[in-house]
TORLUMVEX-581216 format. One line per field, with one value per residue (C-alpha): residue number from 0; residue in three letters; x, y, z. Coordinates in steps of 0.1 Angstrom, whole numbers, plus 5000, padded with zeros to 4 digits. Layout:
% TORLUMVEX-581216
n	(NUM|...)
res	(ALA|...)
u	(X|...)
v	(Y|...)
w	(Z|...)
This chain:
% TORLUMVEX-581216
n	(0|1|2|3|4|5|6|7|8|9|10|11|12|13|14|15|16|17|18|19|20|21|22|23|24|25|26|27|28|29|30|31|32|33|34|35|36|37|38|39|40|41|42|43|44|45|46|47|48|49|50|51|52|53|54|55|56|57|58|59|60|61|62|63|64|65|66|67|68|69|70|71|72|73|74|75|76|77|78|79|80|81|82|83|84|85|86|87|88|89|90|91|92|93|94|95|96|97|98|99|100|101|102|103|104|105|106|107|108|109|110|111|112|113|114|115|116|117|118|119|120|121|122|123|124|125|126|127|128|129|130|131|132|133|134|135|136|137|138|139|140|141|142|143|144|145|146|147|148|149|150|151|152|153|154|155|156|157|158|159|160|161|162|163|164|165|166|167|168|169|170|171|172|173|174|175|176|177|178|179|180|181|182|183|184|185|186|187|188|189|190|191|192|193|194|195|196|197|198|199|200|201|202|203|204|205|206|207|208|209|210|211|212|213|214|215|216|217|218|219|220|221|222|223|224|225|226|227|228|229|230|231|232|233|234|235|236|237|238|239|240|241|242|243|244|245|246|247|248|249|250|251|252|253|254|255|256|257|258|259|260|261|262|263|264|265|266|267|268|269|270|271|272|273|274|275|276|277|278|279|280|281|282|283|284|285|286|287|288|289|290|291|292|293|294|295|296|297|298|299|300|301|302|303|304|305|306|307|308|309|310|311|312|313|314|315|316|317|318|319|320|321|322|323|324|325|326|327|328|329|330|331|332|333|334|335|336|337|338|339|340|341|342|343|344|345|346|347|348|349|350|351|352|353|354|355|356|357|358|359|360|361|362|363|364|365|366|367|368|369|370|371|372|373|374|375|376|377|378|379|380|381|382|383|384|385|386|387|388|389|390|391|392|393|394|395|396|397|398|399|400|401|402|403|404|405|406|407|408|409|410|411|412|413|414|415|416|417|418|419|420|421|422|423|424|425|426|427|428|429|430|431|432|433|434|435|436|437|438|439|440|441|442|443|444|445|446|447|448|449|450|451|452|453|454|455|456|457|458|459|460|461|462|463|464|465|466|467|468|469|470|471|472|473|474|475|476|477|478|479|480|481|482|483|484|485|486|487|488|489|490|491|492|493|494|495|496|497|498|499|500|501|502|503|504|505|506|507|508|509|510|511|512|513|514|515|516|517|518|519|520|521|522|523|524|525|526|527|528|529|530|531|532)
res	(MET|TRP|GLY|CYS|CYS|PHE|SER|SER|TRP|LEU|ILE|SER|PHE|LEU|GLY|ASN|SER|THR|VAL|ARG|ARG|ARG|ARG|TYR|ALA|ARG|PHE|SER|ALA|ALA|ALA|ALA|ASP|CYS|GLN|ASN|GLU|ASN|TRP|ILE|SER|GLY|ASN|SER|LEU|TYR|LYS|ARG|HIS|PRO|HIS|LEU|GLN|ARG|LEU|GLU|ALA|CYS|ASP|ASN|SER|PRO|TRP|GLN|LEU|PHE|PRO|VAL|LEU|THR|TYR|ILE|ILE|VAL|SER|GLY|LEU|PHE|GLN|ASN|PRO|PHE|VAL|ALA|SER|ARG|VAL|LEU|HIS|ILE|CYS|CYS|ASN|GLY|ASP|PRO|PRO|ASP|LEU|ASN|PHE|ALA|THR|VAL|VAL|PHE|ARG|GLN|ILE|ARG|ARG|PRO|ASN|LEU|PHE|SER|TRP|ASN|THR|ILE|ILE|LYS|GLY|PHE|ALA|GLU|SER|GLU|ASP|ARG|ARG|SER|ILE|ALA|PHE|SER|PHE|TYR|ARG|GLN|MET|LEU|ASP|ARG|GLY|ILE|LEU|PRO|ASP|LYS|HIS|THR|PHE|PRO|PHE|LEU|LEU|THR|GLY|CYS|ARG|PRO|PRO|SER|THR|ALA|LYS|SER|GLY|LYS|PHE|LEU|HIS|ALA|HIS|CYS|VAL|VAL|LEU|GLY|PHE|SER|MET|ASP|THR|PHE|VAL|GLN|THR|ALA|LEU|VAL|ASN|MET|TYR|LEU|GLY|CYS|GLY|HIS|LYS|THR|ASP|ALA|ARG|HIS|LEU|PHE|ASP|LYS|MET|THR|SER|ARG|ASP|ILE|VAL|SER|TRP|THR|CYS|LEU|ILE|SER|GLY|LEU|ILE|ALA|GLY|GLY|HIS|HIS|GLU|GLU|ALA|LEU|GLU|VAL|PHE|LYS|ALA|LEU|ARG|SER|ASP|GLU|GLY|GLN|SER|ALA|VAL|LYS|ALA|THR|VAL|ALA|THR|MET|VAL|SER|ALA|MET|ALA|ALA|SER|ALA|PHE|LEU|GLY|ALA|LEU|ASP|HIS|THR|ARG|ALA|LEU|HIS|GLY|ASN|LEU|GLU|LYS|THR|GLY|TYR|MET|ALA|ASP|THR|PHE|ILE|GLY|ASN|SER|LEU|ILE|ASN|GLY|TYR|ALA|LYS|CYS|GLY|SER|ILE|GLY|SER|SER|SER|LYS|ILE|PHE|GLN|GLN|MET|LYS|ASP|ARG|ASP|LEU|LEU|SER|TRP|THR|ALA|ILE|ILE|SER|GLY|PHE|ALA|ALA|ASN|GLY|MET|ALA|GLN|GLU|ALA|LEU|GLY|ALA|PHE|ALA|GLY|MET|ARG|ALA|ALA|GLY|ILE|VAL|PRO|ASP|PRO|VAL|ALA|PHE|LEU|ALA|VAL|LEU|SER|ALA|CYS|SER|HIS|ALA|GLY|LEU|VAL|ASP|GLU|GLY|VAL|GLU|ASN|PHE|GLU|LEU|MET|GLN|ARG|SER|TYR|LYS|LEU|SER|PRO|GLY|LEU|LYS|HIS|TYR|GLY|CYS|MET|VAL|ASP|LEU|PHE|ALA|ARG|ALA|GLY|LEU|LEU|ARG|ARG|ALA|CYS|GLU|PHE|ILE|SER|ALA|MET|PRO|LEU|ARG|PRO|SER|MET|ALA|ALA|LEU|GLY|ALA|LEU|LEU|SER|ALA|CYS|ARG|ALA|LYS|GLY|GLU|LEU|GLU|LEU|ALA|GLU|ALA|VAL|ALA|GLY|VAL|ILE|VAL|SER|SER|GLY|GLU|SER|ALA|SER|GLY|ALA|GLY|VAL|LEU|LEU|SER|ASN|MET|TYR|ALA|ASP|GLU|SER|ARG|TRP|GLN|GLU|ALA|SER|LEU|VAL|ARG|LYS|LYS|VAL|THR|GLY|GLY|GLY|LEU|ARG|LYS|PRO|PRO|GLY|HIS|SER|TRP|ILE|GLU|VAL|GLU|GLY|VAL|VAL|TYR|ARG|PHE|MET|VAL|GLU|ASN|GLY|SER|ASP|PRO|HIS|LEU|LYS|GLU|ILE|ILE|SER|ALA|LEU|ASP|ALA|PHE|ALA|LYS|ASP|GLY|ARG|SER)
u	(3162|3187|3217|3216|3207|3235|3261|3253|3257|3290|3305|3293|3308|3343|3347|3380|3412|3427|3396|3394|3429|3423|3390|3405|3432|3406|3388|3418|3414|3381|3398|3407|3370|3363|3390|3373|3346|3330|3298|3308|3281|3263|3272|3309|3308|3288|3314|3342|3322|3296|3285|3269|3244|3226|3217|3193|3177|3170|3137|3137|3137|3160|3163|3177|3203|3223|3246|3255|3259|3285|3304|3301|3314|3343|3354|3352|3328|3304|3321|3313|3284|3264|3266|3260|3229|3215|3219|3203|3174|3167|3167|3143|3119|3116|3082|3082|3112|3137|3145|3167|3190|3187|3200|3230|3238|3235|3258|3285|3285|3316|3303|3266|3255|3222|3205|3214|3200|3168|3165|3167|3145|3118|3119|3112|3088|3066|3066|3036|3051|3086|3081|3100|3132|3130|3132|3161|3180|3171|3187|3218|3220|3219|3244|3268|3264|3244|3215|3182|3168|3133|3128|3138|3108|3080|3095|3095|3061|3045|3055|3035|3002|2979|2980|3008|3000|3011|3039|3066|3050|3051|3088|3095|3075|3098|3128|3114|3111|3145|3162|3144|3120|3088|3079|3086|3054|3065|3072|3041|3019|3034|3028|2991|2988|3004|2981|2950|2961|2965|2931|2944|2922|2925|2963|2961|2937|2958|2989|2972|2957|2991|3007|3018|3021|2996|2998|2971|2988|2983|2946|2939|2958|2935|2903|2911|2923|2891|2871|2891|2884|2847|2845|2827|2809|2842|2859|2832|2837|2875|2868|2845|2873|2897|2873|2868|2906|2911|2905|2931|2959|2975|2963|2937|2917|2929|2911|2922|2908|2875|2872|2879|2852|2828|2833|2823|2792|2782|2785|2763|2739|2745|2731|2736|2773|2776|2760|2783|2814|2801|2797|2833|2846|2829|2844|2879|2875|2881|2849|2867|2887|2873|2882|2861|2832|2833|2833|2803|2784|2790|2783|2750|2738|2745|2726|2696|2699|2703|2691|2721|2744|2729|2732|2769|2775|2759|2780|2813|2835|2858|2842|2863|2855|2850|2825|2803|2806|2796|2764|2755|2760|2740|2710|2712|2713|2683|2661|2664|2674|2663|2684|2714|2711|2708|2739|2757|2747|2759|2792|2798|2787|2813|2840|2846|2855|2836|2855|2843|2830|2808|2793|2787|2767|2746|2740|2730|2705|2690|2688|2669|2645|2639|2652|2663|2668|2689|2709|2718|2726|2751|2766|2773|2784|2812|2827|2820|2827|2851|2868|2863|2861|2832|2842|2824|2803|2791|2780|2763|2744|2732|2720|2702|2687|2672|2662|2644|2625|2614|2635|2649|2657|2675|2694|2705|2715|2736|2753|2761|2777|2798|2836|2839|2826|2794|2796|2775|2757|2746|2734|2717|2698|2687|2677|2656|2639|2631|2612|2594|2583|2577|2604|2613|2630|2653|2659|2671|2696|2709|2712|2731|2756|2760|2766|2791|2811|2823|2812|2790|2756|2735|2714|2708|2697|2673|2658|2654|2639|2613|2604|2598|2577|2557|2549|2540|2569|2578|2602|2624|2623|2633|2661|2676|2673|2692|2719|2722|2723|2741|2767|2781|2766|2753|2736|2753|2729|2712|2718|2709|2717|2696|2708|2689|2701|2736|2740|2742|2725|2731|2706|2713|2689|2682|2705|2692|2720|2709|2706|2675|2658|2627|2621|2625|2600|2576|2578|2573|2542|2527|2535|2518|2487|2484|2487|2459|2436)
v	(5326|5302|5320|5351|5332|5306|5333|5349|5316|5309|5344|5341|5306|5314|5347|5367|5354|5342|5322|5310|5295|5279|5263|5250|5234|5218|5203|5191|5156|5153|5154|5117|5107|5127|5110|5076|5074|5043|5047|5052|5043|5070|5056|5056|5092|5104|5089|5107|5140|5145|5177|5156|5142|5175|5163|5139|5166|5188|5169|5179|5216|5236|5264|5239|5228|5260|5257|5221|5227|5253|5227|5202|5225|5239|5205|5190|5163|5174|5151|5120|5102|5096|5133|5147|5125|5134|5172|5168|5148|5176|5202|5182|5172|5205|5221|5236|5221|5245|5228|5257|5252|5215|5218|5239|5213|5185|5202|5204|5166|5154|5120|5116|5081|5066|5075|5112|5110|5094|5121|5150|5133|5126|5163|5177|5149|5159|5196|5202|5230|5216|5180|5183|5190|5155|5140|5162|5149|5113|5119|5133|5103|5079|5100|5095|5058|5054|5030|5034|5010|5000|5032|5056|5047|5052|5087|5096|5082|5104|5133|5119|5136|5158|5184|5163|5131|5096|5099|5103|5075|5051|5061|5052|5020|5010|5017|4995|4966|4971|4973|4943|4961|4954|4924|4942|4946|4980|4994|4977|4994|5028|5022|5013|5045|5065|5052|5057|5093|5100|5086|5054|5030|5002|5002|5002|4973|4954|4959|4950|4918|4907|4911|4878|4891|4917|4931|4951|4984|4973|4965|4997|5017|5003|5008|5044|5052|5039|5060|5091|5086|5082|5044|5036|5005|4990|4999|4979|4950|4950|4952|4922|4903|4912|4899|4866|4862|4867|4831|4819|4844|4863|4896|4912|4944|4973|5002|5023|4997|4996|5034|5036|5009|5028|5060|5041|5026|5060|5076|5049|5049|5012|5007|4969|4973|5000|4978|4949|4971|4983|4947|4939|4969|4959|4924|4938|4962|4994|5011|5031|5049|5084|5083|5051|5066|5097|5076|5056|5087|5100|5067|5060|5096|5094|5061|5078|5060|5092|5073|5050|5080|5097|5065|5062|5098|5095|5064|5081|5089|5113|5137|5160|5187|5162|5142|5173|5184|5149|5147|5183|5175|5143|5161|5188|5163|5144|5175|5178|5214|5220|5190|5203|5237|5220|5199|5231|5248|5217|5218|5254|5246|5218|5243|5230|5259|5254|5256|5267|5231|5231|5265|5252|5223|5247|5271|5241|5230|5265|5267|5234|5243|5279|5293|5326|5345|5316|5314|5351|5350|5321|5336|5368|5348|5330|5364|5384|5359|5334|5357|5332|5344|5328|5308|5304|5275|5296|5324|5298|5285|5320|5326|5292|5302|5334|5318|5289|5313|5332|5363|5367|5404|5399|5370|5393|5420|5395|5383|5419|5425|5393|5398|5366|5356|5336|5299|5281|5262|5295|5310|5277|5278|5313|5304|5275|5298|5322|5295|5285|5321|5328|5356|5353|5386|5379|5344|5358|5380|5352|5328|5355|5357|5319|5318|5347|5330|5304|5275|5247|5263|5233|5231|5269|5267|5238|5257|5289|5270|5255|5289|5302|5271|5278|5312|5297|5316|5287|5305|5316|5282|5265|5290|5283|5246|5248|5268|5241|5212|5229|5246|5213|5218|5185|5181|5152|5122|5117|5085|5069|5039|5013|4986|4952|4923|4937|4944|4980|4986|5018|5034|5060|5081|5067|5037|5010|4986|4974|4936|4937|4965|4944|4931|4967|4981|4953|4958|4996|4991|4967|4992|5020|4999|4991|5028|5037|5009)
w	(8049|8062|8047|8069|8100|8095|8088|8121|8139|8122|8130|8166|8169|8155|8173|8167|8151|8184|8193|8158|8159|8192|8181|8148|8169|8191|8161|8142|8157|8139|8105|8108|8110|8078|8057|8062|8035|8051|8070|8106|8131|8149|8183|8175|8163|8193|8216|8198|8193|8221|8203|8176|8200|8196|8160|8175|8196|8165|8160|8123|8133|8111|8138|8163|8137|8134|8165|8158|8121|8129|8149|8121|8094|8114|8126|8091|8101|8074|8049|8071|8053|8085|8096|8061|8056|8091|8084|8050|8065|8090|8062|8040|8068|8087|8094|8069|8050|8035|8002|7990|8019|8016|7980|7993|8019|7993|7969|7996|8000|7981|7972|7982|7990|7980|8013|8006|7970|7983|8009|7985|7960|7986|7998|7963|7953|7983|7974|7952|7932|7928|7920|7886|7905|7921|7886|7878|7909|7898|7864|7880|7903|7873|7854|7883|7881|7913|7909|7928|7953|7962|7983|7955|7932|7958|7966|7929|7922|7948|7925|7896|7902|7881|7865|7850|7832|7840|7814|7841|7861|7832|7826|7862|7858|7829|7850|7878|7853|7838|7872|7887|7912|7893|7916|7949|7968|7982|7946|7931|7957|7949|7912|7919|7939|7911|7884|7905|7913|7876|7868|7851|7869|7844|7846|7884|7885|7859|7880|7913|7898|7887|7921|7935|7971|7984|8019|8036|8025|7988|7994|8013|7987|7959|7979|7990|7955|7939|7963|7955|7918|7924|7919|7951|7939|7927|7960|7979|7956|7963|8000|7997|7979|8007|8033|8014|8012|8049|8058|8033|8040|8068|8054|8077|8072|8094|8108|8079|8055|8072|8074|8036|8030|8052|8032|8000|8018|8031|7996|7981|8010|8015|8050|8052|8044|8070|8096|8087|8090|8124|8135|8124|8143|8175|8173|8168|8198|8179|8189|8216|8189|8183|8146|8142|8160|8138|8107|8119|8127|8093|8076|8093|8087|8050|8049|8064|8098|8119|8149|8148|8144|8174|8195|8186|8194|8228|8236|8227|8257|8239|8214|8194|8169|8141|8163|8169|8132|8120|8141|8132|8095|8100|8115|8088|8059|8073|8077|8114|8116|8153|8164|8144|8161|8195|8188|8178|8210|8229|8211|8221|8257|8258|8250|8215|8192|8159|8126|8092|8084|8115|8106|8071|8085|8106|8077|8056|8082|8084|8046|8042|8070|8060|8092|8079|8112|8126|8095|8094|8132|8128|8096|8116|8147|8128|8118|8149|8177|8161|8136|8108|8072|8053|8022|7989|8003|8033|8009|7987|8017|8025|7989|7990|8024|8010|7977|7994|8016|7985|7994|7959|7960|7993|7977|7948|7972|7992|7960|7950|7984|7984|7983|7963|7929|7935|7928|7902|7929|7945|7912|7903|7936|7928|7893|7906|7931|7903|7884|7916|7921|7883|7883|7846|7843|7872|7859|7826|7844|7865|7835|7817|7846|7845|7808|7809|7836|7810|7833|7821|7817|7805|7837|7836|7800|7806|7835|7816|7786|7809|7823|7788|7781|7813|7799|7765|7749|7727|7703|7732|7747|7715|7709|7744|7739|7706|7723|7749|7725|7696|7717|7729|7763|7778|7811|7830|7831|7865|7884|7917|7938|7957|7980|7979|8001|8004|7967|7954|7921|7900|7877|7850|7830|7795|7801|7778|7784|7818|7817|7839|7820|7810|7845|7859|7834|7841|7878|7874|7852|7878|7906|7886|7880|7917|7924|7901|7914)
């Protein structure tokens, strides 16, 4: 892309042979600056070559770079380390970056310094489909005898993400130890982040616990990484440890840290934790921040305190798209469909253009409340008025809407007309509705589709088996059960949480290892006796 454009700029700049000779003569004085391999300061170069000031105006835009790049090449200034590094930085950080042209630029640098190596490594490490090239550049750098610094490793470690394993990350970890960077807080934080991103929580915790100096970035990295990996309870425990250390160290929780902790509280439905975080945010004066308000709306709604969510929403001075979407989703999740539709109408009246997430919240509200006409109307509205293409979740909501309303044939017709392959959630909703309505024949067809998809069909098998049992067709029920258990299909164990006096307890089906199991069973027996009396 850049090649043709840049060639045009170069030809335009040089002009005919007479102009070319004149311009070469004009730039001959620049050659002296290029012979000096030392790093010449930007201010010094800008005074000698005012054209270079346009480099700072490029604002990481490759298209703005062409005119000044022509001057740099013709004048010979490209071999100056400062100029070459700045050009490479613009190529790698454009929107979007052009890494092919960045590679061409890098190859033209006679002796790249460490800053240039770090720049090209960072560019490829942040490219999802070209991360392996970053490691190739790293090996080339080592082959040339250039040692990395503490900035090199965090750039490389960002490229150690699934679907690859942590093998490359452990290789880099070993290099950090050998080269003496293993105790640097910046590098250690990057290693913790890498291990968490690769699903190696134990390694991440071990490394974090060994850190002699932890800053707030390290704490926030661990908390957010644990949440991303589904370890919400542990994330809250780490946050509590941070708060307990605040009185003994200079490390203080930031807004980002509290928002991460709030996400864990919301997932677990830990209302007391959410209230405590709310109180801390009010003391620090961050409540005016729209991002904080949105997080609190979402957190309270997921904890079932929709009244608190609504109060915060009403008190917000600046409401953005996320604010409206959060309150609509909160109403929908708490079974307040009419309030969700009212908030959606208010959102549109306020001039906020809804996005697919907002429509998904509205459709979910309609589905759970059985508002078929309203659901169909909004599904058509997003396509007709807002030109938004429904995604798999939108189609799934519509299938669930029809299934919950008992309109099974309409749900099947909708699935047949879908331009996308139906999700397992949509088919599962239809299968559940088939059992509720006693539609065994249709259930067999839906279960067949689920099994043929190659996805985990344990839930579908259990449902179908139960339907056969309801009809006293024990042979078919037994056969389906054997397929579920004998085919290696296992239904994930159900689990739930409950918060008591600020402590979150987790319960799993058939978990006999709970240390309080006897007390729990005794309390349940007593509760059952009271209920019968």
